[in-house]
MOPAC internal coordinates of N, CA, C and O (Angstrom, degrees):
PM7 1SCF
backbone

  N    0.0000 0     0.00 0     0.00 0    0    0    0
  C    1.4878 1     0.00 0     0.00 0    1    0    0
  C    1.5336 1   109.99 1     0.00 0    2    1    0
  O    1.2310 1   121.20 1   -39.21 1    3    2    1
  N    1.3465 1   115.31 1   140.79 1    3    2    1
  C    1.4626 1   118.22 1  -174.47 1    5    3    2
  C    1.4771 1   109.68 1   -79.15 1    6    5    3
  O    1.2310 1   121.74 1   -31.82 1    7    6    5
  N    1.3580 1   114.28 1   148.18 1    7    6    5
  C    1.4886 1   118.95 1  -179.90 1    9    7    6
  C    1.4846 1   106.45 1   -76.09 1   10    9    7
  O    1.2310 1   119.13 1   -27.65 1   11   10    9
  N    1.3072 1   119.26 1   152.35 1   11   10    9
  C    1.4596 1   125.88 1   179.15 1   13   11   10
  C    1.5880 1   109.89 1  -108.38 1   14   13   11
  O    1.2310 1   120.17 1   -59.67 1   15   14   13
  N    1.2767 1   117.28 1   120.33 1   15   14   13
  C    1.4425 1   119.93 1   177.33 1   17   15   14
  C    1.5422 1   108.98 1  -107.52 1   18   17   15
  O    1.2310 1   123.70 1   -42.69 1   19   18   17
  N    1.4393 1   110.50 1   137.31 1   19   18   17
  C    1.4405 1   117.26 1   176.41 1   21   19   18
  C    1.5523 1   106.53 1  -121.99 1   22   21   19
  O    1.2310 1   120.93 1   -50.22 1   23   22   21
  N    1.3445 1   115.82 1   129.78 1   23   22   21
  C    1.4436 1   122.29 1   174.66 1   25   23   22
  C    1.4140 1   110.19 1  -101.42 1   26   25   23
  O    1.2310 1   118.84 1   -68.75 1   27   26   25
  N    1.3442 1   119.82 1   111.25 1   27   26   25
  C    1.4356 1   123.44 1   170.63 1   29   27   26
  C    1.4663 1   112.61 1   -81.54 1   30   29   27
  O    1.2310 1   122.87 1   -57.39 1   31   30   29
  N    1.3927 1   112.10 1   122.61 1   31   30   29
  C    1.4612 1   116.43 1  -166.62 1   33   31   30
  C    1.5539 1   108.83 1  -148.11 1   34   33   31
  O    1.2310 1   119.88 1     4.75 1   35   34   33
  N    1.2356 1   117.84 1  -175.25 1   35   34   33
  C    1.4928 1   121.69 1   170.70 1   37   35   34
  C    1.6084 1   103.56 1  -154.16 1   38   37   35
  O    1.2310 1   122.83 1   -15.61 1   39   38   37
  N    1.3878 1   112.19 1   164.39 1   39   38   37
  C    1.5211 1   113.82 1  -179.47 1   41   39   38
  C    1.5347 1   110.20 1   -58.09 1   42   41   39
  O    1.2310 1   122.34 1   -32.21 1   43   42   41
  N    1.2886 1   113.13 1   147.79 1   43   42   41
  C    1.5054 1   119.98 1   174.43 1   45   43   42
  C    1.4701 1   113.91 1    61.49 1   46   45   43
  O    1.2310 1   120.11 1  -149.76 1   47   46   45
  N    1.3369 1   117.40 1    30.24 1   47   46   45
  C    1.5024 1   120.38 1   173.41 1   49   47   46
  C    1.4487 1   111.69 1   -85.61 1   50   49   47
  O    1.2310 1   118.58 1   -74.70 1   51   50   49
  N    1.3485 1   120.31 1   105.30 1   51   50   49
  C    1.4935 1   122.67 1  -173.75 1   53   51   50
  C    1.5477 1   108.88 1   -69.36 1   54   53   51
  O    1.2310 1   119.58 1   146.18 1   55   54   53
  N    1.2899 1   118.41 1   -33.82 1   55   54   53
  C    1.4786 1   120.13 1   179.43 1   57   55   54
  C    1.5128 1   111.49 1   -71.97 1   58   57   55
  O    1.2310 1   117.66 1   167.80 1   59   58   57
  N    1.3082 1   122.05 1   -12.20 1   59   58   57
  C    1.4278 1   126.55 1  -173.30 1   61   59   58
  C    1.5626 1   109.09 1   -87.62 1   62   61   59
  O    1.2310 1   120.54 1   163.62 1   63   62   61
  N    1.2839 1   116.57 1   -16.38 1   63   62   61
  C    1.5333 1   119.94 1  -174.63 1   65   63   62
  C    1.5250 1   111.32 1   -65.93 1   66   65   63
  O    1.2310 1   118.74 1   131.55 1   67   66   65
  N    1.2700 1   120.02 1   -48.45 1   67   66   65
  C    1.4168 1   126.30 1  -179.23 1   69   67   66
  C    1.5996 1   113.77 1   -63.12 1   70   69   67
  O    1.2310 1   120.23 1   131.67 1   71   70   69
  N    1.3048 1   117.17 1   -48.33 1   71   70   69
  C    1.5052 1   116.72 1   175.91 1   73   71   70
  C    1.5617 1   111.19 1   -65.10 1   74   73   71
  O    1.2310 1   120.28 1   143.87 1   75   74   73
  N    1.2871 1   117.08 1   -36.13 1   75   74   73
  C    1.3905 1   120.44 1   174.48 1   77   75   74
  C    1.4364 1   113.14 1   -58.55 1   78   77   75
  O    1.2310 1   118.75 1   133.02 1   79   78   77
  N    1.2101 1   119.99 1   -46.98 1   79   78   77
  C    1.5473 1   126.22 1   175.21 1   81   79   78
  C    1.4850 1   111.78 1   -55.31 1   82   81   79
  O    1.2310 1   121.43 1   128.08 1   83   82   81
  N    1.4179 1   114.87 1   -51.92 1   83   82   81
  C    1.4157 1   117.36 1  -179.43 1   85   83   82
  C    1.5723 1   112.63 1   -59.02 1   86   85   83
  O    1.2310 1   122.43 1   135.33 1   87   86   85
  N    1.3318 1   112.95 1   -44.67 1   87   86   85
  C    1.5112 1   116.78 1  -179.45 1   89   87   86
  C    1.5230 1   111.43 1   -62.66 1   90   89   87
  O    1.2310 1   122.76 1   137.72 1   91   90   89
  N    1.3368 1   112.32 1   -42.28 1   91   90   89
  C    1.5341 1   114.21 1   179.74 1   93   91   90
  C    1.5642 1   108.83 1   -61.43 1   94   93   91
  O    1.2310 1   120.21 1   136.45 1   95   94   93
  N    1.2611 1   117.20 1   -43.55 1   95   94   93
  C    1.4260 1   120.22 1   176.36 1   97   95   94
  C    1.5380 1   115.83 1   -52.59 1   98   97   95
  O    1.2310 1   122.56 1   132.56 1   99   98   97
  N    1.3612 1   112.71 1   -47.44 1   99   98   97
  C    1.4552 1   119.66 1  -179.09 1  101   99   98
  C    1.4943 1   111.99 1   -67.79 1  102  101   99
  O    1.2310 1   120.71 1   146.19 1  103  102  101
  N    1.3215 1   116.25 1   -33.81 1  103  102  101
  C    1.5337 1   121.71 1   176.41 1  105  103  102
  C    1.4973 1   108.59 1   -67.46 1  106  105  103
  O    1.2310 1   120.93 1   131.90 1  107  106  105
  N    1.2924 1   115.83 1   -48.10 1  107  106  105
  C    1.5181 1   118.02 1  -178.50 1  109  107  106
  C    1.5603 1   107.07 1   -62.99 1  110  109  107
  O    1.2310 1   119.23 1   149.19 1  111  110  109
  N    1.3055 1   119.07 1   -30.81 1  111  110  109
  C    1.4464 1   114.58 1   179.44 1  113  111  110
  C    1.5545 1   115.62 1   -84.74 1  114  113  111
  O    1.2310 1   123.28 1  -171.12 1  115  114  113
  N    1.3381 1   111.32 1     8.88 1  115  114  113
  C    1.4910 1   120.77 1   174.78 1  117  115  114
  C    1.5139 1   113.71 1    76.32 1  118  117  115
  O    1.2310 1   120.97 1  -155.78 1  119  118  117
  N    1.3990 1   115.74 1    24.22 1  119  118  117
  C    1.5096 1   118.18 1  -179.83 1  121  119  118
  C    1.4482 1   111.70 1   -95.80 1  122  121  119
  O    1.2310 1   118.20 1   171.63 1  123  122  121
  N    1.3014 1   121.03 1    -8.37 1  123  122  121
  C    1.4766 1   118.67 1  -178.53 1  125  123  122
  C    1.5860 1   107.98 1  -166.24 1  126  125  123
  O    1.2310 1   122.16 1   -11.07 1  127  126  125
  N    1.3054 1   113.47 1   168.93 1  127  126  125
  C    1.4758 1   119.37 1   162.68 1  129  127  126
  C    1.4752 1   103.80 1  -107.21 1  130  129  127
  O    1.2310 1   120.46 1   -11.54 1  131  130  129
  N    1.2932 1   116.72 1   168.46 1  131  130  129
  C    1.4980 1   120.71 1  -179.80 1  133  131  130
  C    1.5400 1   116.93 1  -163.73 1  134  133  131
  O    1.2310 1   123.20 1   -22.75 1  135  134  133
  N    1.2743 1   111.47 1   157.25 1  135  134  133
  C    1.5563 1   119.50 1   179.98 1  137  135  134
  C    1.4474 1   106.83 1  -141.53 1  138  137  135
  O    1.2310 1   120.52 1   -31.02 1  139  138  137
  N    1.3412 1   116.61 1   148.98 1  139  138  137
  C    1.4546 1   124.01 1   169.35 1  141  139  138
  C    1.4401 1   108.09 1  -102.99 1  142  141  139
  O    1.2310 1   118.42 1   -48.28 1  143  142  141
  N    1.3788 1   120.62 1   131.72 1  143  142  141
  C    1.4598 1   122.37 1  -175.70 1  145  143  142
  C    1.5759 1   104.35 1  -121.79 1  146  145  143
  O    1.2310 1   123.21 1   -54.20 1  147  146  145
  N    1.3664 1   111.45 1   125.80 1  147  146  145
  C    1.4740 1   118.96 1   177.86 1  149  147  146
  C    1.5369 1   102.88 1   -89.69 1  150  149  147
  O    1.2310 1   123.75 1   -68.71 1  151  150  149
  N    1.3614 1   110.41 1   111.29 1  151  150  149
  C    1.4588 1   115.85 1  -177.75 1  153  151  150
  C    1.5050 1   111.65 1   -68.76 1  154  153  151
  O    1.2310 1   118.80 1   156.99 1  155  154  153
  N    1.3608 1   119.89 1   -23.01 1  155  154  153
  C    1.4426 1   122.49 1  -179.91 1  157  155  154
  C    1.5587 1   111.30 1   -65.18 1  158  157  155
  O    1.2310 1   118.88 1   164.45 1  159  158  157
  N    1.3487 1   119.74 1   -15.55 1  159  158  157
  C    1.5168 1   126.01 1   178.20 1  161  159  158
  C    1.4154 1   109.53 1   -86.51 1  162  161  159
  O    1.2310 1   116.57 1   175.50 1  163  162  161
  N    1.3173 1   124.13 1    -4.50 1  163  162  161
  C    1.4288 1   123.57 1  -174.52 1  165  163  162
  C    1.5639 1   108.86 1  -136.40 1  166  165  163
  O    1.2310 1   120.47 1   -71.02 1  167  166  165
  N    1.3118 1   116.71 1   108.98 1  167  166  165
  C    1.5263 1   117.00 1  -178.06 1  169  167  166
  C    1.4841 1   113.59 1   -50.21 1  170  169  167
  O    1.2310 1   119.00 1   132.82 1  171  170  169
  N    1.3748 1   119.51 1   -47.18 1  171  170  169
  C    1.4286 1   124.45 1  -178.39 1  173  171  170
  C    1.4826 1   114.50 1   -59.46 1  174  173  171
  O    1.2310 1   122.36 1   135.57 1  175  174  173
  N    1.4017 1   113.08 1   -44.43 1  175  174  173
  C    1.4998 1   116.88 1   179.77 1  177  175  174
  C    1.5222 1   109.82 1   -69.29 1  178  177  175
  O    1.2310 1   119.33 1   146.72 1  179  178  177
  N    1.3136 1   118.88 1   -33.28 1  179  178  177
  C    1.4963 1   122.89 1   179.43 1  181  179  178
  C    1.4233 1   110.65 1   -67.32 1  182  181  179
  O    1.2310 1   120.40 1   141.35 1  183  182  181
  N    1.3679 1   116.84 1   -38.65 1  183  182  181
  C    1.4342 1   122.57 1   177.06 1  185  183  182
  C    1.5580 1   112.42 1   -69.28 1  186  185  183
  O    1.2310 1   122.27 1   140.63 1  187  186  185
  N    1.3350 1   113.26 1   -39.37 1  187  186  185
  C    1.5002 1   117.20 1  -178.38 1  189  187  186
  C    1.5226 1   110.65 1   -73.94 1  190  189  187
  O    1.2310 1   117.87 1   138.79 1  191  190  189
  N    1.2983 1   121.67 1   -41.21 1  191  190  189
  C    1.3775 1   120.05 1  -174.78 1  193  191  190
  C    1.5831 1   116.74 1  -101.20 1  194  193  191
  O    1.2310 1   120.90 1   152.41 1  195  194  193
  N    1.3156 1   115.88 1   -27.59 1  195  194  193
  C    1.4713 1   122.61 1   172.51 1  197  195  194
  C    1.4925 1   107.03 1    52.13 1  198  197  195
  O    1.2310 1   119.10 1    52.64 1  199  198  197
  N    1.3738 1   119.32 1  -127.36 1  199  198  197
  C    1.3771 1   122.32 1   178.27 1  201  199  198
  C    1.5167 1   118.84 1   -89.67 1  202  201  199
  O    1.2310 1   122.31 1  -172.88 1  203  202  201
  N    1.4467 1   113.18 1     7.12 1  203  202  201
  C    1.4799 1   118.77 1  -178.38 1  205  203  202
  C    1.6260 1   109.08 1   -82.06 1  206  205  203
  O    1.2310 1   121.74 1  -122.93 1  207  206  205
  N    1.1939 1   114.28 1    57.07 1  207  206  205
  C    1.3995 1   117.09 1   178.00 1  209  207  206
  C    1.4917 1   112.58 1  -119.48 1  210  209  207
  O    1.2310 1   117.96 1   -23.72 1  211  210  209
  N    1.2489 1   121.50 1   156.28 1  211  210  209
  C    1.4517 1   130.89 1     1.89 1  213  211  210
  C    1.5340 1   109.27 1   -72.36 1  214  213  211
  O    1.2310 1   121.05 1   -32.42 1  215  214  213
  N    1.3710 1   115.60 1   147.58 1  215  214  213
  C    1.4336 1   124.13 1   171.30 1  217  215  214
  C    1.5432 1   108.86 1  -119.42 1  218  217  215
  O    1.2310 1   118.22 1   -54.53 1  219  218  217
  N    1.2721 1   120.99 1   125.47 1  219  218  217
  C    1.3882 1   123.24 1   175.68 1  221  219  218
  C    1.4282 1   115.23 1  -110.87 1  222  221  219
  O    1.2310 1   121.36 1   -56.06 1  223  222  221
  N    1.2693 1   115.01 1   123.94 1  223  222  221
  C    1.5309 1   123.04 1   178.71 1  225  223  222
  C    1.4520 1   109.65 1  -111.92 1  226  225  223
  O    1.2310 1   122.19 1   -45.25 1  227  226  225
  N    1.4458 1   113.41 1   134.75 1  227  226  225
  C    1.4179 1   119.36 1   173.25 1  229  227  226
  C    1.4226 1   106.00 1  -114.79 1  230  229  227
  O    1.2310 1   119.97 1   -58.19 1  231  230  229
  N    1.3863 1   117.65 1   121.81 1  231  230  229
  C    1.5087 1   118.79 1  -174.24 1  233  231  230
  C    1.4753 1   113.31 1    50.92 1  234  233  231
  O    1.2310 1   120.58 1  -138.59 1  235  234  233
  N    1.2935 1   116.50 1    41.41 1  235  234  233
  C    1.4617 1   121.78 1   175.41 1  237  235  234
  C    1.4963 1   117.47 1    74.54 1  238  237  235
  O    1.2310 1   121.44 1  -175.88 1  239  238  237
  N    1.3770 1   114.86 1     4.12 1  239  238  237
  C    1.4783 1   116.92 1   178.10 1  241  239  238
  C    1.5370 1   106.62 1  -107.35 1  242  241  239
  O    1.2310 1   122.93 1   -48.14 1  243  242  241
  N    1.3525 1   112.00 1   131.86 1  243  242  241
  C    1.4918 1   113.94 1   179.46 1  245  243  242
  C    1.4307 1   110.06 1   -72.23 1  246  245  243
  O    1.2310 1   120.60 1   -51.05 1  247  246  245
  N    1.4068 1   116.46 1   128.95 1  247  246  245
  C    1.3883 1   125.43 1  -175.83 1  249  247  246
  C    1.5293 1   114.71 1  -115.48 1  250  249  247
  O    1.2310 1   121.92 1   151.91 1  251  250  249
  N    1.3091 1   113.94 1   -28.09 1  251  250  249
  C    1.4944 1   120.65 1   178.49 1  253  251  250
  C    1.4549 1   111.83 1  -149.19 1  254  253  251
  O    1.2310 1   122.57 1   -35.26 1  255  254  253
  N    1.3180 1   112.68 1   144.74 1  255  254  253
  C    1.5040 1   121.68 1   172.24 1  257  255  254
  C    1.5421 1   106.31 1  -138.10 1  258  257  255
  O    1.2310 1   123.10 1   -37.16 1  259  258  257
  N    1.3114 1   111.67 1   142.84 1  259  258  257
  C    1.4493 1   127.29 1   178.73 1  261  259  258
  C    1.5203 1   112.85 1    73.92 1  262  261  259
  O    1.2310 1   119.90 1   119.98 1  263  262  261
  N    1.3928 1   117.80 1   -60.02 1  263  262  261
  C    1.4778 1   120.70 1  -173.88 1  265  263  262
  C    1.5324 1   106.14 1  -133.65 1  266  265  263
  O    1.2310 1   121.52 1   -30.12 1  267  266  265
  N    1.3047 1   114.69 1   149.88 1  267  266  265
  C    1.4579 1   116.88 1  -179.08 1  269  267  266
  C    1.5807 1   107.87 1  -143.74 1  270  269  267
  O    1.2310 1   123.54 1   -56.19 1  271  270  269
  N    1.3954 1   110.82 1   123.81 1  271  270  269
  C    1.4872 1   118.93 1   177.13 1  273  271  270
  C    1.4556 1   106.08 1   -81.40 1  274  273  271
  O    1.2310 1   119.29 1   -38.87 1  275  274  273
  N    1.3327 1   118.96 1   141.13 1  275  274  273
  C    1.5060 1   126.15 1  -179.53 1  277  275  274
  C    1.5471 1   108.82 1   -63.76 1  278  277  275
  O    1.2310 1   120.08 1   132.57 1  279  278  277
  N    1.3570 1   117.46 1   -47.43 1  279  278  277
  C    1.4028 1   115.72 1  -178.07 1  281  279  278
  C    1.5125 1   111.95 1   -68.88 1  282  281  279
  O    1.2310 1   118.40 1   144.50 1  283  282  281
  N    1.2816 1   120.66 1   -35.50 1  283  282  281
  C    1.4950 1   123.50 1   176.38 1  285  283  282
  C    1.5322 1   109.97 1   -63.79 1  286  285  283
  O    1.2310 1   121.94 1   138.73 1  287  286  285
  N    1.3720 1   113.90 1   -41.27 1  287  286  285
  C    1.5188 1   116.76 1   179.62 1  289  287  286
  C    1.5995 1   109.87 1   -63.93 1  290  289  287
  O    1.2310 1   121.89 1   135.46 1  291  290  289
  N    1.3362 1   114.00 1   -44.54 1  291  290  289
  C    1.4833 1   113.78 1  -179.46 1  293  291  290
  C    1.5224 1   113.32 1   -60.75 1  294  293  291
  O    1.2310 1   122.01 1   139.83 1  295  294  293
  N    1.4738 1   113.75 1   -40.17 1  295  294  293
  C    1.4749 1   117.44 1   177.23 1  297  295  294
  C    1.5469 1   111.12 1   -63.37 1  298  297  295
  O    1.2310 1   119.43 1   139.95 1  299  298  297
  N    1.2754 1   118.69 1   -40.05 1  299  298  297
  C    1.4713 1   127.58 1   179.09 1  301  299  298
  C    1.5654 1   106.47 1   -60.42 1  302  301  299
  O    1.2310 1   121.84 1   129.91 1  303  302  301
  N    1.3685 1   114.07 1   -50.09 1  303  302  301
  C    1.4227 1   118.38 1  -176.60 1  305  303  302
  C    1.4728 1   115.05 1   -64.53 1  306  305  303
  O    1.2310 1   120.11 1   143.53 1  307  306  305
  N    1.2670 1   117.39 1   -36.47 1  307  306  305
  C    1.4834 1   124.55 1   174.35 1  309  307  306
  C    1.5725 1   110.56 1   -71.17 1  310  309  307
  O    1.2310 1   121.34 1   141.08 1  311  310  309
  N    1.3049 1   115.04 1   -38.92 1  311  310  309
  C    1.4677 1   115.39 1  -173.37 1  313  311  310
  C    1.4621 1   114.93 1   -84.31 1  314  313  311
  O    1.2310 1   119.41 1   158.79 1  315  314  313
  N    1.3657 1   118.72 1   -21.21 1  315  314  313
  C    1.5553 1   119.84 1  -177.78 1  317  315  314
  C    1.5237 1   108.60 1   -68.74 1  318  317  315
  O    1.2310 1   122.15 1   -40.71 1  319  318  317
  N    1.3055 1   113.48 1   139.29 1  319  318  317
  C    1.5138 1   121.23 1   177.27 1  321  319  318
  C    1.4621 1   109.58 1  -107.58 1  322  321  319
  O    1.2310 1   120.10 1   180.00 1  323  322  321

């Protein structure tokens, strides 16, 4: 079963562009499914994450906050159960 990645973001988040690109590449390679979640559209998510974005979750486990290295992401993606 493919891992599911969620990118917690908000509009105009400059730090979110690089993780988004890495996640899209992994999804296009068939390594995961993914979704981008605008935390500003959910009061609870906005309260939970605030300005601590981007946040990357793999199968609902927080794996990265603020910055994400592509190699570390790929390792986390392969290692998550």
